[in-house]
PyMOL commands that place a pseudoatom at each C-alpha (Angstrom):
pseudoatom trace, name=CA, resn=MET, resi=1, chain=A, elem=C, hetatm=0, pos=[47.414, -0.181, -6.788]
pseudoatom trace, name=CA, resn=VAL, resi=2, chain=A, elem=C, hetatm=0, pos=[49.149, -3.470, -5.954]
pseudoatom trace, name=CA, resn=GLN, resi=3, chain=A, elem=C, hetatm=0, pos=[47.346, -5.338, -3.188]
pseudoatom trace, name=CA, resn=LYS, resi=4, chain=A, elem=C, hetatm=0, pos=[49.311, -6.947, -0.355]
pseudoatom trace, name=CA, resn=TYR, resi=5, chain=A, elem=C, hetatm=0, pos=[48.495, -10.477, 0.755]
pseudoatom trace, name=CA, resn=PRO, resi=6, chain=A, elem=C, hetatm=0, pos=[50.256, -12.324, 3.611]
pseudoatom trace, name=CA, resn=ASN, resi=7, chain=A, elem=C, hetatm=0, pos=[51.035, -15.430, 1.557]
pseudoatom trace, name=CA, resn=ILE, resi=8, chain=A, elem=C, hetatm=0, pos=[52.370, -13.642, -1.524]
pseudoatom trace, name=CA, resn=ASP, resi=9, chain=A, elem=C, hetatm=0, pos=[55.912, -12.286, -1.720]
pseudoatom trace, name=CA, resn=LEU, resi=10, chain=A, elem=C, hetatm=0, pos=[55.680, -9.140, -3.826]
pseudoatom trace, name=CA, resn=SER, resi=11, chain=A, elem=C, hetatm=0, pos=[59.402, -8.504, -3.367]
pseudoatom trace, name=CA, resn=TYR, resi=12, chain=A, elem=C, hetatm=0, pos=[60.400, -11.719, -5.151]
pseudoatom trace, name=CA, resn=HIS, resi=13, chain=A, elem=C, hetatm=0, pos=[62.223, -11.368, -8.449]
pseudoatom trace, name=CA, resn=PRO, resi=14, chain=A, elem=C, hetatm=0, pos=[64.064, -13.924, -10.599]
pseudoatom trace, name=CA, resn=GLN, resi=15, chain=A, elem=C, hetatm=0, pos=[67.820, -13.552, -10.724]
pseudoatom trace, name=CA, resn=THR, resi=16, chain=A, elem=C, hetatm=0, pos=[67.656, -13.388, -14.507]
pseudoatom trace, name=CA, resn=TYR, resi=17, chain=A, elem=C, hetatm=0, pos=[65.272, -13.863, -17.412]
pseudoatom trace, name=CA, resn=TRP, resi=18, chain=A, elem=C, hetatm=0, pos=[68.121, -15.524, -19.334]
pseudoatom trace, name=CA, resn=PRO, resi=19, chain=A, elem=C, hetatm=0, pos=[69.328, -18.556, -17.349]
pseudoatom trace, name=CA, resn=VAL, resi=20, chain=A, elem=C, hetatm=0, pos=[72.194, -20.581, -18.746]
pseudoatom trace, name=CA, resn=SER, resi=21, chain=A, elem=C, hetatm=0, pos=[69.980, -23.668, -18.899]
pseudoatom trace, name=CA, resn=LEU, resi=22, chain=A, elem=C, hetatm=0, pos=[66.308, -23.219, -19.794]
pseudoatom trace, name=CA, resn=THR, resi=23, chain=A, elem=C, hetatm=0, pos=[63.690, -25.277, -17.987]
pseudoatom trace, name=CA, resn=GLN, resi=24, chain=A, elem=C, hetatm=0, pos=[61.282, -27.402, -20.001]
pseudoatom trace, name=CA, resn=GLU, resi=25, chain=A, elem=C, hetatm=0, pos=[58.519, -24.821, -19.514]
pseudoatom trace, name=CA, resn=GLN, resi=26, chain=A, elem=C, hetatm=0, pos=[60.788, -21.989, -20.633]
pseudoatom trace, name=CA, resn=LEU, resi=27, chain=A, elem=C, hetatm=0, pos=[61.623, -23.927, -23.797]
pseudoatom trace, name=CA, resn=ILE, resi=28, chain=A, elem=C, hetatm=0, pos=[57.933, -24.590, -24.472]
pseudoatom trace, name=CA, resn=SER, resi=29, chain=A, elem=C, hetatm=0, pos=[57.146, -20.881, -24.008]
pseudoatom trace, name=CA, resn=ARG, resi=30, chain=A, elem=C, hetatm=0, pos=[59.177, -20.182, -27.162]
pseudoatom trace, name=CA, resn=ILE, resi=31, chain=A, elem=C, hetatm=0, pos=[56.398, -21.878, -29.172]
pseudoatom trace, name=CA, resn=LYS, resi=32, chain=A, elem=C, hetatm=0, pos=[53.981, -19.122, -30.219]
pseudoatom trace, name=CA, resn=GLY, resi=33, chain=A, elem=C, hetatm=0, pos=[50.836, -21.233, -30.523]
pseudoatom trace, name=CA, resn=ASP, resi=34, chain=A, elem=C, hetatm=0, pos=[48.955, -22.009, -27.312]
pseudoatom trace, name=CA, resn=ALA, resi=35, chain=A, elem=C, hetatm=0, pos=[47.516, -25.284, -28.642]
pseudoatom trace, name=CA, resn=ARG, resi=36, chain=A, elem=C, hetatm=0, pos=[50.926, -26.458, -29.843]
pseudoatom trace, name=CA, resn=GLN, resi=37, chain=A, elem=C, hetatm=0, pos=[52.382, -25.565, -26.441]
pseudoatom trace, name=CA, resn=LYS, resi=38, chain=A, elem=C, hetatm=0, pos=[49.796, -27.710, -24.674]
pseudoatom trace, name=CA, resn=ILE, resi=39, chain=A, elem=C, hetatm=0, pos=[50.302, -30.674, -27.002]
pseudoatom trace, name=CA, resn=ALA, resi=40, chain=A, elem=C, hetatm=0, pos=[54.097, -30.378, -26.723]
pseudoatom trace, name=CA, resn=ARG, resi=41, chain=A, elem=C, hetatm=0, pos=[53.815, -30.276, -22.931]
pseudoatom trace, name=CA, resn=ARG, resi=42, chain=A, elem=C, hetatm=0, pos=[51.757, -33.490, -22.838]
pseudoatom trace, name=CA, resn=ILE, resi=43, chain=A, elem=C, hetatm=0, pos=[54.188, -35.270, -25.156]
pseudoatom trace, name=CA, resn=LEU, resi=44, chain=A, elem=C, hetatm=0, pos=[57.205, -34.199, -23.137]
pseudoatom trace, name=CA, resn=GLN, resi=45, chain=A, elem=C, hetatm=0, pos=[55.575, -35.452, -19.947]
pseudoatom trace, name=CA, resn=THR, resi=46, chain=A, elem=C, hetatm=0, pos=[54.834, -38.889, -21.397]
pseudoatom trace, name=CA, resn=GLU, resi=47, chain=A, elem=C, hetatm=0, pos=[57.448, -39.522, -24.088]
pseudoatom trace, name=CA, resn=GLY, resi=48, chain=A, elem=C, hetatm=0, pos=[60.165, -36.953, -23.535]
pseudoatom trace, name=CA, resn=PHE, resi=49, chain=A, elem=C, hetatm=0, pos=[61.944, -35.030, -26.297]
pseudoatom trace, name=CA, resn=PRO, resi=50, chain=A, elem=C, hetatm=0, pos=[62.113, -38.017, -28.722]
pseudoatom trace, name=CA, resn=GLY, resi=51, chain=A, elem=C, hetatm=0, pos=[58.319, -37.909, -29.069]
pseudoatom trace, name=CA, resn=LEU, resi=52, chain=A, elem=C, hetatm=0, pos=[58.207, -34.224, -30.004]
pseudoatom trace, name=CA, resn=ASP, resi=53, chain=A, elem=C, hetatm=0, pos=[58.048, -33.631, -33.754]
pseudoatom trace, name=CA, resn=GLU, resi=54, chain=A, elem=C, hetatm=0, pos=[59.450, -30.599, -35.563]
pseudoatom trace, name=CA, resn=PHE, resi=55, chain=A, elem=C, hetatm=0, pos=[56.034, -29.108, -36.367]
pseudoatom trace, name=CA, resn=LEU, resi=56, chain=A, elem=C, hetatm=0, pos=[54.994, -28.859, -32.717]
pseudoatom trace, name=CA, resn=ALA, resi=57, chain=A, elem=C, hetatm=0, pos=[58.372, -27.653, -31.487]
pseudoatom trace, name=CA, resn=ARG, resi=58, chain=A, elem=C, hetatm=0, pos=[58.817, -24.898, -34.066]
pseudoatom trace, name=CA, resn=GLU, resi=59, chain=A, elem=C, hetatm=0, pos=[58.636, -21.380, -32.649]
pseudoatom trace, name=CA, resn=GLU, resi=60, chain=A, elem=C, hetatm=0, pos=[56.313, -20.137, -35.389]
pseudoatom trace, name=CA, resn=LEU, resi=61, chain=A, elem=C, hetatm=0, pos=[54.471, -21.572, -38.369]
pseudoatom trace, name=CA, resn=SER, resi=62, chain=A, elem=C, hetatm=0, pos=[54.543, -20.482, -41.986]
pseudoatom trace, name=CA, resn=ILE, resi=63, chain=A, elem=C, hetatm=0, pos=[51.421, -18.803, -43.391]
pseudoatom trace, name=CA, resn=LYS, resi=64, chain=A, elem=C, hetatm=0, pos=[50.411, -22.023, -45.155]
pseudoatom trace, name=CA, resn=GLU, resi=65, chain=A, elem=C, hetatm=0, pos=[50.958, -24.189, -42.083]
pseudoatom trace, name=CA, resn=ARG, resi=66, chain=A, elem=C, hetatm=0, pos=[48.990, -21.745, -39.953]
pseudoatom trace, name=CA, resn=GLU, resi=67, chain=A, elem=C, hetatm=0, pos=[46.099, -21.854, -42.430]
pseudoatom trace, name=CA, resn=ILE, resi=68, chain=A, elem=C, hetatm=0, pos=[45.996, -25.665, -42.375]
pseudoatom trace, name=CA, resn=TRP, resi=69, chain=A, elem=C, hetatm=0, pos=[46.349, -25.773, -38.582]
pseudoatom trace, name=CA, resn=GLY, resi=70, chain=A, elem=C, hetatm=0, pos=[43.442, -23.354, -38.153]
pseudoatom trace, name=CA, resn=ARG, resi=71, chain=A, elem=C, hetatm=0, pos=[41.159, -25.518, -40.280]
pseudoatom trace, name=CA, resn=ILE, resi=72, chain=A, elem=C, hetatm=0, pos=[41.186, -28.157, -37.560]
pseudoatom trace, name=CA, resn=HIS, resi=73, chain=A, elem=C, hetatm=0, pos=[39.603, -25.674, -35.134]
pseudoatom trace, name=CA, resn=PRO, resi=74, chain=A, elem=C, hetatm=0, pos=[39.782, -21.842, -34.887]
pseudoatom trace, name=CA, resn=ASN, resi=75, chain=A, elem=C, hetatm=0, pos=[40.871, -22.279, -31.267]
pseudoatom trace, name=CA, resn=PHE, resi=76, chain=A, elem=C, hetatm=0, pos=[44.144, -23.786, -32.518]
pseudoatom trace, name=CA, resn=LEU, resi=77, chain=A, elem=C, hetatm=0, pos=[45.168, -20.381, -33.896]
pseudoatom trace, name=CA, resn=GLY, resi=78, chain=A, elem=C, hetatm=0, pos=[45.595, -18.842, -30.439]
pseudoatom trace, name=CA, resn=GLY, resi=79, chain=A, elem=C, hetatm=0, pos=[49.060, -17.321, -30.207]
pseudoatom trace, name=CA, resn=GLU, resi=80, chain=A, elem=C, hetatm=0, pos=[50.034, -18.160, -33.782]
pseudoatom trace, name=CA, resn=PHE, resi=81, chain=A, elem=C, hetatm=0, pos=[49.587, -14.526, -34.858]
pseudoatom trace, name=CA, resn=LEU, resi=82, chain=A, elem=C, hetatm=0, pos=[51.787, -13.065, -32.121]
pseudoatom trace, name=CA, resn=PRO, resi=83, chain=A, elem=C, hetatm=0, pos=[54.773, -11.085, -33.453]
pseudoatom trace, name=CA, resn=ALA, resi=84, chain=A, elem=C, hetatm=0, pos=[58.038, -13.000, -33.726]
pseudoatom trace, name=CA, resn=MET, resi=85, chain=A, elem=C, hetatm=0, pos=[60.437, -12.758, -30.814]
pseudoatom trace, name=CA, resn=LEU, resi=86, chain=A, elem=C, hetatm=0, pos=[63.155, -10.149, -31.140]
pseudoatom trace, name=CA, resn=ASP, resi=87, chain=A, elem=C, hetatm=0, pos=[66.761, -11.275, -30.874]
pseudoatom trace, name=CA, resn=GLY, resi=88, chain=A, elem=C, hetatm=0, pos=[67.344, -12.199, -27.242]
pseudoatom trace, name=CA, resn=GLU, resi=89, chain=A, elem=C, hetatm=0, pos=[63.722, -11.568, -26.247]
pseudoatom trace, name=CA, resn=VAL, resi=90, chain=A, elem=C, hetatm=0, pos=[61.886, -13.832, -23.790]
pseudoatom trace, name=CA, resn=GLU, resi=91, chain=A, elem=C, hetatm=0, pos=[58.259, -14.127, -22.775]
pseudoatom trace, name=CA, resn=ILE, resi=92, chain=A, elem=C, hetatm=0, pos=[57.807, -13.558, -19.046]
pseudoatom trace, name=CA, resn=VAL, resi=93, chain=A, elem=C, hetatm=0, pos=[53.988, -13.722, -18.926]
pseudoatom trace, name=CA, resn=ARG, resi=94, chain=A, elem=C, hetatm=0, pos=[51.359, -15.229, -21.229]
pseudoatom trace, name=CA, resn=ILE, resi=95, chain=A, elem=C, hetatm=0, pos=[47.701, -14.199, -20.907]
pseudoatom trace, name=CA, resn=GLY, resi=96, chain=A, elem=C, hetatm=0, pos=[45.101, -16.290, -22.687]
pseudoatom trace, name=CA, resn=LEU, resi=97, chain=A, elem=C, hetatm=0, pos=[41.542, -15.228, -23.499]
pseudoatom trace, name=CA, resn=GLU, resi=98, chain=A, elem=C, hetatm=0, pos=[38.701, -17.716, -23.908]
pseudoatom trace, name=CA, resn=SER, resi=99, chain=A, elem=C, hetatm=0, pos=[37.613, -16.206, -27.217]
pseudoatom trace, name=CA, resn=THR, resi=100, chain=A, elem=C, hetatm=0, pos=[36.684, -18.163, -30.334]
pseudoatom trace, name=CA, resn=THR, resi=101, chain=A, elem=C, hetatm=0, pos=[40.232, -17.966, -31.624]
pseudoatom trace, name=CA, resn=ASN, resi=102, chain=A, elem=C, hetatm=0, pos=[41.841, -18.269, -28.168]
pseudoatom trace, name=CA, resn=ASP, resi=103, chain=A, elem=C, hetatm=0, pos=[43.569, -14.871, -28.432]
pseudoatom trace, name=CA, resn=GLN, resi=104, chain=A, elem=C, hetatm=0, pos=[46.858, -14.510, -26.552]
pseudoatom trace, name=CA, resn=ILE, resi=105, chain=A, elem=C, hetatm=0, pos=[48.749, -11.580, -25.041]
pseudoatom trace, name=CA, resn=SER, resi=106, chain=A, elem=C, hetatm=0, pos=[52.488, -11.802, -24.427]
pseudoatom trace, name=CA, resn=VAL, resi=107, chain=A, elem=C, hetatm=0, pos=[54.561, -9.755, -21.952]
pseudoatom trace, name=CA, resn=ARG, resi=108, chain=A, elem=C, hetatm=0, pos=[58.180, -9.808, -23.100]
pseudoatom trace, name=CA, resn=ALA, resi=109, chain=A, elem=C, hetatm=0, pos=[61.607, -8.744, -21.876]
pseudoatom trace, name=CA, resn=CYS, resi=110, chain=A, elem=C, hetatm=0, pos=[64.717, -7.973, -23.912]
pseudoatom trace, name=CA, resn=LYS, resi=111, chain=A, elem=C, hetatm=0, pos=[68.157, -7.028, -22.584]
pseudoatom trace, name=CA, resn=LYS, resi=112, chain=A, elem=C, hetatm=0, pos=[70.537, -4.583, -24.221]
pseudoatom trace, name=CA, resn=ASP, resi=113, chain=A, elem=C, hetatm=0, pos=[73.738, -3.666, -22.425]
pseudoatom trace, name=CA, resn=LYS, resi=114, chain=A, elem=C, hetatm=0, pos=[72.605, -3.358, -18.787]
pseudoatom trace, name=CA, resn=ILE, resi=115, chain=A, elem=C, hetatm=0, pos=[69.005, -2.308, -19.425]
pseudoatom trace, name=CA, resn=ILE, resi=116, chain=A, elem=C, hetatm=0, pos=[66.012, -4.653, -19.644]
pseudoatom trace, name=CA, resn=SER, resi=117, chain=A, elem=C, hetatm=0, pos=[63.238, -3.330, -21.868]
pseudoatom trace, name=CA, resn=TYR, resi=118, chain=A, elem=C, hetatm=0, pos=[59.644, -4.546, -21.858]
pseudoatom trace, name=CA, resn=ARG, resi=119, chain=A, elem=C, hetatm=0, pos=[56.865, -4.685, -24.398]
pseudoatom trace, name=CA, resn=VAL, resi=120, chain=A, elem=C, hetatm=0, pos=[53.362, -6.158, -24.496]
pseudoatom trace, name=CA, resn=VAL, resi=121, chain=A, elem=C, hetatm=0, pos=[52.109, -7.623, -27.753]
pseudoatom trace, name=CA, resn=GLY, resi=122, chain=A, elem=C, hetatm=0, pos=[48.829, -9.102, -28.911]
pseudoatom trace, name=CA, resn=GLU, resi=123, chain=A, elem=C, hetatm=0, pos=[47.791, -10.900, -32.059]
pseudoatom trace, name=CA, resn=TYR, resi=124, chain=A, elem=C, hetatm=0, pos=[46.477, -7.834, -33.864]
pseudoatom trace, name=CA, resn=GLU, resi=125, chain=A, elem=C, hetatm=0, pos=[49.561, -5.658, -33.702]
pseudoatom trace, name=CA, resn=GLU, resi=126, chain=A, elem=C, hetatm=0, pos=[48.651, -3.582, -36.747]
pseudoatom trace, name=CA, resn=GLU, resi=127, chain=A, elem=C, hetatm=0, pos=[45.372, -2.553, -35.124]
pseudoatom trace, name=CA, resn=MET, resi=128, chain=A, elem=C, hetatm=0, pos=[46.380, -2.338, -31.460]
pseudoatom trace, name=CA, resn=SER, resi=129, chain=A, elem=C, hetatm=0, pos=[49.443, -1.051, -29.659]
pseudoatom trace, name=CA, resn=TYR, resi=130, chain=A, elem=C, hetatm=0, pos=[49.650, -1.380, -25.893]
pseudoatom trace, name=CA, resn=GLU, resi=131, chain=A, elem=C, hetatm=0, pos=[50.759, 1.571, -23.766]
pseudoatom trace, name=CA, resn=LEU, resi=132, chain=A, elem=C, hetatm=0, pos=[52.895, 0.615, -20.763]
pseudoatom trace, name=CA, resn=PRO, resi=133, chain=A, elem=C, hetatm=0, pos=[53.301, 2.602, -17.517]
pseudoatom trace, name=CA, resn=PHE, resi=134, chain=A, elem=C, hetatm=0, pos=[57.067, 1.992, -17.789]
pseudoatom trace, name=CA, resn=ASP, resi=135, chain=A, elem=C, hetatm=0, pos=[59.128, 0.027, -20.262]
pseudoatom trace, name=CA, resn=HIS, resi=136, chain=A, elem=C, hetatm=0, pos=[62.559, -0.635, -18.792]
pseudoatom trace, name=CA, resn=SER, resi=137, chain=A, elem=C, hetatm=0, pos=[64.451, -1.573, -15.640]
pseudoatom trace, name=CA, resn=GLU, resi=138, chain=A, elem=C, hetatm=0, pos=[67.993, -2.414, -14.617]
pseudoatom trace, name=CA, resn=MET, resi=139, chain=A, elem=C, hetatm=0, pos=[67.056, -5.643, -12.836]
pseudoatom trace, name=CA, resn=PRO, resi=140, chain=A, elem=C, hetatm=0, pos=[64.319, -8.227, -13.410]
pseudoatom trace, name=CA, resn=LEU, resi=141, chain=A, elem=C, hetatm=0, pos=[61.055, -6.917, -12.008]
pseudoatom trace, name=CA, resn=THR, resi=142, chain=A, elem=C, hetatm=0, pos=[59.826, -7.856, -8.581]
pseudoatom trace, name=CA, resn=LEU, resi=143, chain=A, elem=C, hetatm=0, pos=[56.431, -9.535, -8.538]
pseudoatom trace, name=CA, resn=GLY, resi=144, chain=A, elem=C, hetatm=0, pos=[54.932, -6.263, -7.286]
pseudoatom trace, name=CA, resn=GLU, resi=145, chain=A, elem=C, hetatm=0, pos=[56.528, -4.313, -10.135]
pseudoatom trace, name=CA, resn=LEU, resi=146, chain=A, elem=C, hetatm=0, pos=[55.301, -6.876, -12.654]
pseudoatom trace, name=CA, resn=VAL, resi=147, chain=A, elem=C, hetatm=0, pos=[51.743, -6.476, -11.346]
pseudoatom trace, name=CA, resn=GLN, resi=148, chain=A, elem=C, hetatm=0, pos=[52.150, -2.685, -11.676]
pseudoatom trace, name=CA, resn=LEU, resi=149, chain=A, elem=C, hetatm=0, pos=[53.270, -3.158, -15.279]
pseudoatom trace, name=CA, resn=MET, resi=150, chain=A, elem=C, hetatm=0, pos=[50.383, -5.472, -16.117]
pseudoatom trace, name=CA, resn=ASP, resi=151, chain=A, elem=C, hetatm=0, pos=[47.718, -3.434, -14.334]
pseudoatom trace, name=CA, resn=GLY, resi=152, chain=A, elem=C, hetatm=0, pos=[48.971, -0.191, -15.837]
pseudoatom trace, name=CA, resn=THR, resi=153, chain=A, elem=C, hetatm=0, pos=[49.116, -1.431, -19.443]
pseudoatom trace, name=CA, resn=ASN, resi=154, chain=A, elem=C, hetatm=0, pos=[46.106, -0.561, -21.586]
pseudoatom trace, name=CA, resn=LEU, resi=155, chain=A, elem=C, hetatm=0, pos=[45.014, -0.130, -25.162]
pseudoatom trace, name=CA, resn=PRO, resi=156, chain=A, elem=C, hetatm=0, pos=[44.338, 3.493, -26.170]
pseudoatom trace, name=CA, resn=ASP, resi=157, chain=A, elem=C, hetatm=0, pos=[40.623, 4.245, -26.481]
pseudoatom trace, name=CA, resn=ASP, resi=158, chain=A, elem=C, hetatm=0, pos=[39.656, 0.857, -25.016]
pseudoatom trace, name=CA, resn=ILE, resi=159, chain=A, elem=C, hetatm=0, pos=[36.294, 1.104, -23.199]
pseudoatom trace, name=CA, resn=PHE, resi=160, chain=A, elem=C, hetatm=0, pos=[37.603, -1.236, -20.488]
pseudoatom trace, name=CA, resn=SER, resi=161, chain=A, elem=C, hetatm=0, pos=[40.430, -0.170, -18.177]
pseudoatom trace, name=CA, resn=GLY, resi=162, chain=A, elem=C, hetatm=0, pos=[42.321, -1.872, -15.379]
pseudoatom trace, name=CA, resn=GLY, resi=163, chain=A, elem=C, hetatm=0, pos=[45.199, -3.461, -17.230]
pseudoatom trace, name=CA, resn=LEU, resi=164, chain=A, elem=C, hetatm=0, pos=[45.781, -6.741, -18.995]
pseudoatom trace, name=CA, resn=VAL, resi=165, chain=A, elem=C, hetatm=0, pos=[43.808, -8.868, -16.536]
pseudoatom trace, name=CA, resn=VAL, resi=166, chain=A, elem=C, hetatm=0, pos=[41.075, -6.708, -15.003]
pseudoatom trace, name=CA, resn=ALA, resi=167, chain=A, elem=C, hetatm=0, pos=[40.101, -5.058, -18.295]
pseudoatom trace, name=CA, resn=ASN, resi=168, chain=A, elem=C, hetatm=0, pos=[39.477, -8.497, -19.764]
pseudoatom trace, name=CA, resn=TRP, resi=169, chain=A, elem=C, hetatm=0, pos=[37.493, -9.547, -16.682]
pseudoatom trace, name=CA, resn=GLU, resi=170, chain=A, elem=C, hetatm=0, pos=[35.386, -6.444, -17.251]
pseudoatom trace, name=CA, resn=CYS, resi=171, chain=A, elem=C, hetatm=0, pos=[34.990, -7.329, -20.911]
pseudoatom trace, name=CA, resn=GLY, resi=172, chain=A, elem=C, hetatm=0, pos=[33.860, -10.849, -20.028]
pseudoatom trace, name=CA, resn=PHE, resi=173, chain=A, elem=C, hetatm=0, pos=[31.443, -9.553, -17.394]
pseudoatom trace, name=CA, resn=GLU, resi=174, chain=A, elem=C, hetatm=0, pos=[29.971, -7.066, -19.850]
pseudoatom trace, name=CA, resn=GLY, resi=175, chain=A, elem=C, hetatm=0, pos=[29.300, -9.946, -22.218]
pseudoatom trace, name=CA, resn=ASN, resi=176, chain=A, elem=C, hetatm=0, pos=[27.495, -12.319, -19.866]
pseudoatom trace, name=CA, resn=SER, resi=177, chain=A, elem=C, hetatm=0, pos=[27.119, -10.630, -16.437]
pseudoatom trace, name=CA, resn=ASP, resi=178, chain=A, elem=C, hetatm=0, pos=[28.555, -13.690, -14.677]
pseudoatom trace, name=CA, resn=VAL, resi=179, chain=A, elem=C, hetatm=0, pos=[31.539, -12.977, -12.439]
pseudoatom trace, name=CA, resn=GLU, resi=180, chain=A, elem=C, hetatm=0, pos=[32.806, -16.571, -12.402]
pseudoatom trace, name=CA, resn=GLU, resi=181, chain=A, elem=C, hetatm=0, pos=[32.698, -16.856, -16.187]
pseudoatom trace, name=CA, resn=ALA, resi=182, chain=A, elem=C, hetatm=0, pos=[34.321, -13.439, -16.538]
pseudoatom trace, name=CA, resn=ILE, resi=183, chain=A, elem=C, hetatm=0, pos=[37.256, -14.512, -14.367]
pseudoatom trace, name=CA, resn=GLY, resi=184, chain=A, elem=C, hetatm=0, pos=[37.459, -17.826, -16.221]
pseudoatom trace, name=CA, resn=PHE, resi=185, chain=A, elem=C, hetatm=0, pos=[37.688, -15.859, -19.474]
pseudoatom trace, name=CA, resn=VAL, resi=186, chain=A, elem=C, hetatm=0, pos=[41.312, -15.017, -18.602]
pseudoatom trace, name=CA, resn=THR, resi=187, chain=A, elem=C, hetatm=0, pos=[44.205, -17.382, -17.902]
pseudoatom trace, name=CA, resn=ILE, resi=188, chain=A, elem=C, hetatm=0, pos=[47.615, -16.237, -16.663]
pseudoatom trace, name=CA, resn=LYS, resi=189, chain=A, elem=C, hetatm=0, pos=[50.884, -18.139, -16.883]
pseudoatom trace, name=CA, resn=SER, resi=190, chain=A, elem=C, hetatm=0, pos=[54.467, -17.234, -16.075]
pseudoatom trace, name=CA, resn=ASN, resi=191, chain=A, elem=C, hetatm=0, pos=[57.559, -19.403, -16.049]
pseudoatom trace, name=CA, resn=PHE, resi=192, chain=A, elem=C, hetatm=0, pos=[59.417, -16.825, -13.963]
pseudoatom trace, name=CA, resn=TYR, resi=193, chain=A, elem=C, hetatm=0, pos=[56.869, -15.792, -11.313]
pseudoatom trace, name=CA, resn=SER, resi=194, chain=A, elem=C, hetatm=0, pos=[55.303, -18.790, -9.595]
pseudoatom trace, name=CA, resn=GLN, resi=195, chain=A, elem=C, hetatm=0, pos=[52.932, -16.664, -7.476]
pseudoatom trace, name=CA, resn=LEU, resi=196, chain=A, elem=C, hetatm=0, pos=[51.607, -14.410, -10.250]
pseudoatom trace, name=CA, resn=ASN, resi=197, chain=A, elem=C, hetatm=0, pos=[48.537, -16.535, -10.921]
pseudoatom trace, name=CA, resn=GLU, resi=198, chain=A, elem=C, hetatm=0, pos=[47.921, -16.874, -7.182]
pseudoatom trace, name=CA, resn=TYR, resi=199, chain=A, elem=C, hetatm=0, pos=[48.028, -13.092, -6.818]
pseudoatom trace, name=CA, resn=TYR, resi=200, chain=A, elem=C, hetatm=0, pos=[45.264, -12.592, -9.384]
pseudoatom trace, name=CA, resn=GLU, resi=201, chain=A, elem=C, hetatm=0, pos=[43.235, -15.510, -8.016]
pseudoatom trace, name=CA, resn=THR, resi=202, chain=A, elem=C, hetatm=0, pos=[43.303, -13.810, -4.607]
pseudoatom trace, name=CA, resn=PHE, resi=203, chain=A, elem=C, hetatm=0, pos=[42.556, -10.381, -6.059]
pseudoatom trace, name=CA, resn=SER, resi=204, chain=A, elem=C, hetatm=0, pos=[39.649, -11.837, -8.046]
pseudoatom trace, name=CA, resn=GLU, resi=205, chain=A, elem=C, hetatm=0, pos=[37.759, -12.385, -4.783]
pseudoatom trace, name=CA, resn=THR, resi=206, chain=A, elem=C, hetatm=0, pos=[37.739, -8.618, -4.200]
pseudoatom trace, name=CA, resn=TRP, resi=207, chain=A, elem=C, hetatm=0, pos=[36.733, -7.997, -7.805]
pseudoatom trace, name=CA, resn=LYS, resi=208, chain=A, elem=C, hetatm=0, pos=[33.878, -10.493, -7.501]
pseudoatom trace, name=CA, resn=GLU, resi=209, chain=A, elem=C, hetatm=0, pos=[32.555, -8.745, -4.394]
pseudoatom trace, name=CA, resn=GLU, resi=210, chain=A, elem=C, hetatm=0, pos=[32.591, -5.402, -6.202]
pseudoatom trace, name=CA, resn=HIS, resi=211, chain=A, elem=C, hetatm=0, pos=[30.491, -6.890, -9.023]
pseudoatom trace, name=CA, resn=LYS, resi=212, chain=A, elem=C, hetatm=0, pos=[28.273, -9.107, -6.921]
pseudoatom trace, name=CA, resn=PHE, resi=213, chain=A, elem=C, hetatm=0, pos=[25.433, -6.572, -6.738]
pseudoatom trace, name=CA, resn=ASP, resi=214, chain=A, elem=C, hetatm=0, pos=[25.355, -6.215, -10.536]
pseudoatom trace, name=CA, resn=ASP, resi=215, chain=A, elem=C, hetatm=0, pos=[25.487, -9.991, -10.907]
pseudoatom trace, name=CA, resn=ASP, resi=216, chain=A, elem=C, hetatm=0, pos=[22.569, -10.472, -8.477]
pseudoatom trace, name=CA, resn=ASP, resi=217, chain=A, elem=C, hetatm=0, pos=[20.482, -7.843, -10.299]
pseudoatom trace, name=CA, resn=ASP, resi=218, chain=A, elem=C, hetatm=0, pos=[20.813, -9.757, -13.566]
pseudoatom trace, name=CA, resn=ASP, resi=219, chain=A, elem=C, hetatm=0, pos=[19.718, -13.002, -11.869]
pseudoatom trace, name=CA, resn=GLU, resi=220, chain=A, elem=C, hetatm=0, pos=[16.391, -11.529, -10.775]
for i in range(1, 220): cmd.bond("trace and resi %d" % i, "trace and resi %d" % (i + 1))
show_as sticks, trace
zoom trace
């Protein structure tokens, strides 16, 4: 169930996921690797496009390049194993997990004729296939509808439920029984919904209260 908060406009929706001119952040989101995105962002902020080399700006790496890149640190591989974008597909949400290899989850939209279709992909597509509560719309989703999509998407047979965010909070809490660390295990970013992260930050306060008793028991 989508929670309502006075400062969050759940009815907001972008006019399109395919603007004529992409913002800098929307261009960066085309880069699959999370580490390369962050480095590219810093370079663009300080040096602009002339400072950005082809390796960092490339949407995806070759197998050999990915192997070399991962040798620097396993964390650098986050996002590099995501499936390639389909023709005309855009990422509308990126969820990062503070795992050893910085695993990423991508919520994507693709338009055909007048219908927008959605899919959620992770980095282990051969092993896992996400099930969505709905997978198409005629217009870009409102923030409330996006939350419904995210909270209703799960992996079959996963022991944790609650969608893309809460299930991973639960997973983090199961691992260390610390609510703050569990919430910090998940990062959320969207270049189309400026209040999405704020929504989950606000909702996390309710989630923390629900787990506070369990957290206190483990501290004794």
